[in-house]
Each structure stands twice: as C-alpha cells, then as structure tokens.
C-alpha positions, 0 to 999 in steps of 0.5 A: 657205833658197835665195837665188839672185842675179846675172845670167849670159849663156850660149848654147843649144848645137846640141843645145838644151842649156844649162849652169846657171851654177855659182853658181846650180847650187849653190843649186838643188841636185841636183833642180830644175825648169824651168817657164813663168814670167811676162813671157816667162821660164822659172822654175827652181825648186829642188825644195824651193821647187817643193814649197812652191808645190805645197803652196800650190796644193793649197789652191785649191778644186777648184770655183774654175774660174779658179784651177783653170785657172791651176794646171793650166797652171802645174803641167803646164809643170814639167819636171825637169832631167836633167843629162848627165855634163857638167852640161848640160840639154836644154831641151824644145822647148815651153819654148824656144818659150814663152820664145822662146829661140833661142841667147843666154840670160840666167839671173838670180837671183830670190830663191827661184828663178832665171829663164831668158830669151831675151837679146832678151826680157830686153834688151827687158824691162829696156831703157832705155825702161823705168823707171829702177832708182830708180823700180823699186826705190822701187816695192818700198816697202822 
C-alpha cells in the first residue's frame, strides 16, 4: 500500500530537472509517472497506482463520448519518470506549461499519489482567503 504525505519545497533547475523528495521517492518506487492533475497541479503516481487507475478506466464504455474524451485526455498526459544517475528527472515542457511551473515548486503527498505544484499556484490555492483548515477538514465528514 502506498501512503504519500508531507509538503516539500524545491526548485526546477536550469535544465528543467527536478528532484523528487526522498521521503516521497521511497514510496513512489522505481517506476513512477507524471500526469496532468486537477486544480492546476501535476499528479505523480507510483506504477502500481497508475495501473489501478488504468484498470478502472478500461471499464468505461467505448460508446460514452464524454468519458471517452476525459479518459484520452488523462491517459495521454502520462509520462514515465526517467531519472538520471543523480536522481533528477526532466519535467516535459507540456506538463510544466500545464502546471505553470517556472522555478519554485511544491510537492505534497496526497495519499496514493503525490502532487507537484508551481509554488504560486499552490500558495493561491491554499491561501488564507480560502476556507480555514477546520472548514476543509469538516467537509470530509470523517
């Protein structure tokens, strides 16, 4: 079982490479994937979780036009992480543009996946103008 938690600030280097924080990297395993996420972030999936999502997507009826489009958009955004010998990963231009990543980034654990955010987008999303922690937590109903 994968359980990714925490918040980590990093930077994109001049060659568009990132280092996945070691605490997340351990849980992600040897094979992991970047994909477009929701609310302006990128999802980072361990291979086992990516396969679970793909299995669920295979259940979509091919005649369901709306879901078929969503499935294609999501699946085509997946990119396998290819680490160099120093553990850095080049983040493809299309994913950087989607997530508005320029330099400063934030990784955060999100249970079965990690999320990668442009710091500016992350700060805006979780800014003080949004719901308080108590309001957000209470909305979970747990």
